Structures are given as C-alpha cells and as structure tokens.
C-alpha positions in Angstrom: 0.0 0.0 0.0 3.1 2.3 0.0 2.1 3.2 -3.6 -0.9 5.2 -2.3 0.9 6.8 0.5 3.9 7.7 -1.7 1.6 9.2 -4.2 -0.1 11.3 -1.6 3.3 12.4 -0.3 4.4 13.4 -3.8 1.5 15.7 -4.0 2.4 17.3 -0.7 -0.9 16.3 0.9 0.4 14.3 3.8 -2.0 15.6 6.5 -4.7 14.0 8.7 -7.4 15.8 6.7 -6.2 14.0 3.5 -6.5 10.6 5.0 -9.8 11.4 6.7 -11.1 12.3 3.3 -9.7 9.1 1.8 -11.4 7.1 4.6 -14.7 8.7 3.9 -14.3 8.4 0.1 -13.5 4.6 0.4 -16.5 4.2 2.7 -18.9 6.0 0.3 -17.5 3.9 -2.6 -18.4 0.7 -0.7 -21.9 2.1 0.3 -22.5 3.0 -3.4 -21.9 -0.6 -4.5 -23.8 -2.0 -1.6 -26.9 -0.2 -3.0 -26.4 -2.0 -6.3 -26.0 -5.4 -4.6 -29.6 -5.2 -3.5 -30.5 -5.7 -7.2 -28.0 -8.5 -7.8 -29.4 -11.3 -5.6 -29.5 -9.9 -2.0 -32.8 -8.9 -0.3 -32.7 -6.2 2.3 -32.2 -8.3 5.4 -29.4 -10.4 3.9 -27.7 -7.2 2.6 -27.8 -5.7 6.0 -26.8 -8.9 7.8 -24.1 -10.5 5.6 -22.5 -7.8 3.4 -23.0 -4.4 4.9 -21.5 -5.3 8.3 -18.2 -6.4 6.8 -18.0 -3.2 4.9 -19.0 -0.8 7.7 -17.2 -2.9 10.3 -14.0 -3.4 8.2 -12.4 -0.5 9.9 -12.7 -2.1 13.3 -11.1 -5.3 11.9 -8.3 -3.3 10.4 -7.9 -1.6 13.8 -7.5 -5.0 15.5 -4.6 -5.8 13.0 -2.9 -2.4 13.5 -3.0 -2.6 17.3 -2.0 -6.3 17.3 1.2 -5.4 15.4 2.2 -2.9 18.1 0.5 0.5 17.4 -1.4 1.4 20.5 -2.3 -0.3 23.8 -4.3 -3.6 23.6 -7.1 -2.1 25.8 -7.9 0.4 23.0 -9.4 -2.5 21.0 -12.0 -3.1 23.7 -12.7 0.6 24.0 -13.0 0.9 20.2 -15.5 -1.9 20.0 -17.6 -0.8 23.0 -17.8 2.8 21.7 -18.7 1.5 18.2 -21.6 -0.7 19.4 -23.0 1.7 21.9 -22.9 4.5 19.3 -24.6 2.3 16.7 -27.5 1.2 18.9 -28.2 4.6 20.4 -27.1 7.6 18.4 -26.8 6.1 14.9 -30.2 4.3 15.1 -31.8 7.2 17.1 -30.9 9.9 14.5 -32.8 8.5 11.5 -35.7 7.5 13.8 -35.8 11.1 15.0 -35.9 12.4 11.4 -38.2 9.9 9.7 -39.1 7.2 12.1 -37.9 3.6 11.5 -41.0 1.8 10.2 -40.1 -1.9 9.8 -43.6 -3.1 9.4 -46.2 -0.9 7.8 -49.2 -0.2 10.1 -51.7 -1.0 7.3 -49.9 -4.2 6.2 -52.2 -7.0 5.3 -55.3 -4.8 5.3 -57.2 -4.7 2.0 -59.9 -2.4 0.8 -63.2 -3.8 -0.3 -62.9 -1.9 -3.6 -59.7 -3.8 -4.6 -59.8 -6.7 -7.0 -59.2 -10.3 -5.7 -55.7 -10.3 -7.3 -54.5 -7.2 -5.5 -55.1 -8.4 -1.9 -53.2 -11.6 -2.7 -50.2 -9.4 -3.9 -50.5 -7.3 -0.8 -50.7 -10.4 1.4 -47.5 -11.7 -0.1 -45.7 -8.4 0.5 -47.0 -8.4 4.0 -45.7 -11.9 4.6 -42.3 -10.9 3.3 -42.2 -7.9 5.7 -43.2 -10.1 8.6 -40.5 -12.6 7.8 -38.0 -9.8 7.6 -39.1 -8.5 11.0 -38.6 -12.0 12.5 -35.1 -12.1 11.0 -34.4 -8.7 12.5 -35.6 -9.8 15.9 -33.3 -12.8 15.6 -30.3 -10.6 15.0 -31.3 -8.5 18.0 -31.4 -11.6 20.1 -27.9 -12.4 18.8 -26.7 -9.0 20.0 -27.9 -9.8 23.5 -26.4 -13.3 23.5 -23.0 -12.1 22.2 -22.9 -9.2 24.6 -23.8 -11.5 27.5 -21.0 -13.9 26.5 -18.4 -11.1 26.5 -19.7 -9.8 29.8 -19.4 -13.3 31.4 -16.0 -13.9 29.9 -14.6 -10.5 30.8 -15.7 -10.3 34.4 -12.3 -11.4 35.5 -10.9 -8.2 33.9 -9.4 -9.9 30.9 -10.2 -11.8 27.7 -7.5 -14.5 27.1 -6.8 -17.0 24.3 -9.6 -19.4 25.4 -12.1 -16.6 25.6 -11.0 -15.6 22.1 -11.7 -19.1 20.8 -15.2 -19.1 22.3 -16.1 -15.6 20.9 -14.7 -16.3 17.4 -16.4 -19.7 17.3 -19.7 -18.1 18.2 -19.4 -15.6 15.4 -18.4 -18.2 12.8 -21.5 -20.3 13.8 -23.7 -17.2 13.5 -22.4 -16.4 10.0 -22.8 -20.0 8.8 -26.5 -19.8 9.9 -26.9 -16.5 8.0 -25.3 -17.8 4.8 -27.6 -20.8 4.7 -30.6 -18.6 5.4 -29.7 -16.4 2.4 -29.2 -19.5 0.2 -32.6 -20.9 1.3 -34.2 -17.6 0.4 -32.6 -17.6 -3.1 -33.8 -21.1 -3.7 -37.4 -20.2 -2.8 -37.3 -17.1 -4.9 -35.4 -18.8 -7.7 -32.8 -16.1 -7.7 -29.0 -16.3 -8.0 -26.0 -14.1 -7.7 -25.3 -12.7 -11.2 -21.9 -11.6 -12.6 -22.5 -8.0 -11.6 -22.7 -9.2 -7.9 -19.1 -10.5 -8.1 -18.0 -7.3 -9.9 -19.4 -5.3 -7.0 -17.4 -7.5 -4.6 -14.2 -6.7 -6.5 -15.0 -3.0 -6.2 -15.7 -3.5 -2.4 -12.2 -5.1 -2.1 -10.7 -2.0 -3.8 -12.5 0.2 -1.3 -11.3 -2.0 1.5 -7.7 -1.5 0.4 -8.1 2.3 0.5 -9.8 2.0 3.9 -6.8 0.1 5.2 -4.3 2.7 3.9 -6.2 5.6 5.4 -6.8 3.9 8.8 -3.2 2.7 9.1 -1.9 6.2 8.6 -4.5 7.8 10.9 -4.0 5.4 13.7 -0.2 5.7 13.5 -0.5 9.4 13.5 -2.9 9.4 16.5 -0.6 7.1 18.4 2.2 9.6 18.0 0.3 12.4 19.5 1.1 12.7 23.2 -0.9 15.7 24.5 -4.4 17.0 24.1 -7.7 15.2 23.6 -6.8 14.1 20.1 -3.9 11.9 21.3 -2.8 8.3 22.0 -4.6 8.5 25.4 -8.0 8.5 23.7 -7.1 6.3 20.7 -10.0 3.8 21.4 -12.6 6.5 21.7 -11.4 8.5 18.7 -11.0 5.5 16.4 -14.4 4.2 17.5 -16.1 7.5 16.5 -14.1 7.5 13.2 -15.3 4.0 12.3 -18.9 4.9 13.1 -19.0 7.5 10.4 -19.7 5.0 7.6 -22.4 3.5 9.7 -24.0 6.9 10.2 -23.9 7.6 6.5 -25.5 4.2 5.8 -28.2 4.8 8.5 -29.1 8.3 7.2 -29.1 7.2 3.6 -31.4 4.2 4.1 -33.4 6.0 6.7 -34.1 8.7 4.1 -35.1 6.0 1.6 -37.4 4.5 4.2 -35.5 1.2 4.3 -35.7 0.6 8.1 -34.8 -3.1 7.6 -31.4 -2.2 6.2 -30.9 0.6 8.7 -31.5 -1.8 11.5 -29.7 -4.9 10.2 -26.6 -3.0 9.0 -26.0 -1.4 12.4 -26.8 -4.5 14.4 -24.7 -6.6 12.0 -21.8 -4.1 12.4 -22.1 -4.7 16.1 -21.6 -8.4 15.6 -18.3 -7.6 13.8 -17.1 -5.8 17.0 -18.7 -8.1 19.5 -17.7 -10.9 19.3 -15.5 -11.0 16.2 -13.0 -8.2 16.8 -12.7 -9.0 20.5 -12.3 -12.7 19.8 -9.6 -12.2 17.2 -7.5 -9.9 19.3 -7.8 -12.1 22.3 -6.4 -15.0 20.2 -3.3 -12.8 19.6 -2.8 -11.0 22.9 -4.6 -10.8 26.3 -7.3 -8.1 26.1 -7.9 -6.0 29.3 -11.3 -4.4 29.9 -11.7 -0.7 30.5 -13.2 1.1 33.5 -16.6 1.6 31.8 -16.9 -2.1 30.7 -19.7 -2.9 33.1 -21.6 0.3 32.2 -21.3 -0.5 28.5 -22.5 -4.1 28.9 -25.6 -3.1 30.9 -26.3 -0.3 28.4 -26.0 -2.5 25.4 -28.3 -5.2 26.9 -30.8 -2.5 28.0 -30.9 -0.7 24.6 -31.2 -4.0 22.7 -34.2 -4.9 24.8 -35.8 -1.5 24.0 -35.3 -2.1 20.3 -36.6 -5.6 20.5 -39.7 -4.4 22.3 -40.6 -1.7 19.9 -40.0 -3.7 16.7 -41.8 -6.8 18.1 -44.8 -4.9 19.6 -45.2 -2.1 17.1 -43.1 -2.9 14.1 -41.3 0.5 14.4 -39.1 2.7 16.4 -41.0 6.0 17.0 -39.4 9.4 16.8 -39.7 10.2 20.5 -37.8 6.9 21.2 -35.1 8.0 18.8 -34.7 11.3 20.7 -34.5 9.3 24.0 -31.7 7.1 22.6 -29.7 10.2 21.6 -30.1 11.4 25.1 -28.9 8.1 26.5 -25.9 8.3 24.3 -25.0 11.8 25.6 -25.2 10.3 29.1 -22.9 7.5 28.1 -20.3 9.9 26.7 -20.3 11.9 29.9 -20.0 8.9 32.1 -17.6 6.9 30.0 -15.1 9.7 29.3 -15.0 10.6 33.0 -14.7 7.0 34.3 
C-alpha cells in the first residue's frame, strides 16, 4: 500500500485531513456498490446482515490488526468496540428514527380495501408476509446481540479476555455467520434467484474500497498514536477510532433512513455490532490478552438494555418512533459523559 501513501506524499498532501477524506471516500464507494448489490441477488435483510457489516465494520477489523502489530495499547481495541456498538445502537439508530421514524412493518400491512380486486389483496398479502418474515429475521439478529454481549460480559468479568475466551467468541461468530449464509441460500432457492456476474464485480469494487480503507486507517491510527498531548492523542485512541469508524455506519443509516428502508438501517447497524462483539474482541484475544476498560460494566448493561428496548418496539409495534429516537440520543449523551470521566 506504499504506492498510495507515496503518491499522496508526492502531492504534498500528507495531512490527517487528507487521510480522513480518503477514509470517507472509500466508505462512500463501498456504500454505493452495496446499494447495487440489492438488485443482484440480495434482499434487504441479507444485505444488512451479511454484506454491509463487513464493509462498515471493516475499519474495526483493520484496527485490530494495526494494534496487534504494536500500534497502541491492547485495551484500546476493547474501547473501540464498546464505543462502536453503543454509538450504533443509540445515536446512529436514534438519529434516522428522530428524522423519519424507523417503520419496519407498515401499520396497514395485510389490510385490503373492499374496492380492490381479488388479485390485488393476494399481492398485498404476499408483500405483508415478506415484511413479517423480515421482521422475524431482524428480531433474531437483535437476540444475537444480547447473546454475544452477555457472552463477552461473562468472559470479561475477571478483567481480561484471554486465548480461550477468544476461541469461544470467534467460534460463536463463525457459527452465526454460517447460519446467516444458509438462510440467504434458502431464500434464493425459494425465490429462484441467484448471484449474477455484476454481484461479483461489485465484490471486487468493495475489495478495492477495503484496500483504500486500510491505507487511510493505518496512517490515521499511527498518527494518533504519535500524539502525546491533548484530547486528540494516543490517550484517547480507542474513543477517537471508535467514532471515526462509526462515520460510515452513520452515513448508511441516514441514507437508508431517508429511503425509508428501516430493515437495512437496523440490520446494518446490528450486524456491524456483531463484527465488533464478538469477532474483533475474539480475534484480538487470540493474539494478545485483552484487558477491559473502567466503563466495561456500564457498556455491557447499556448494550443489553438498549437491545431490549429495540426488541420491544420492533416486536410490539413494528417500528421505532421518533420520540424513542430522541431518547436514545439522550442516552448516548449520558454514556459519553459517564464513559469519558470514568
């Protein structure tokens, strides 16, 4: 990747703002092609569960690799993942809910007017069935968040995640992904769809975006680790990197929220949380012991509580109302105050 950094240096643009712009550009490139993938064999829930998380959560995986090779303290990986997940489930989901509301299941779904023909209600009933199946899939991913968070909480109560803990967390994630892959394949068999050639072309473009993402993050994390004073310094590497990597998630949430695709908004943010907890934590623990930060217990309780709130609203009402989005943003403000002063 020295080709990219050497080119930037030759232009005299070696500055944090340049690499921040590169990071955002690579993220937007990946989001652009993700939108196309929805038309190439992936329905909304699968797009949000299988593909989007690896793109929006790729920065967190790269961060694990960068810290594992010696840039930054190991505990920053845990901080990064906790900040990422709490931000996703509170602020990033709360913001589009506040603006547009997150309507997973239409309130009038399944209801047909007496003036409609016999064929039209059948079509509406089929669409309603698909939405309800999508909601059940979403609720399952939420249950997985609670399960994974509880597993990390139980394993980290001794103040450390070690190699054996890493095996458990990584194994849980692999099992979950196998389940999701077979679910998507079953869906494609039922719908008689398949992944066309454009799907694989988009995958290649996503890999190119991933390479640019790595270059930008590697430079930014190395630069942050070299800063010794002030808030933007190595002391807050976990917090700052966590916020940085949430930016693509926020762009995704706002874009799909604007398009009224609450299913993708939800599954992309929850799926991204699965990348951090348990995958990132599990992978790092396989390499080095991973200590937990002072706000670990607070984060675990908050993640479990917020997940329960989302589960309640989606299961009972099929939506996250605007006032609940505002409340989640308020909870996030409290988390920032408590976590940064812990």
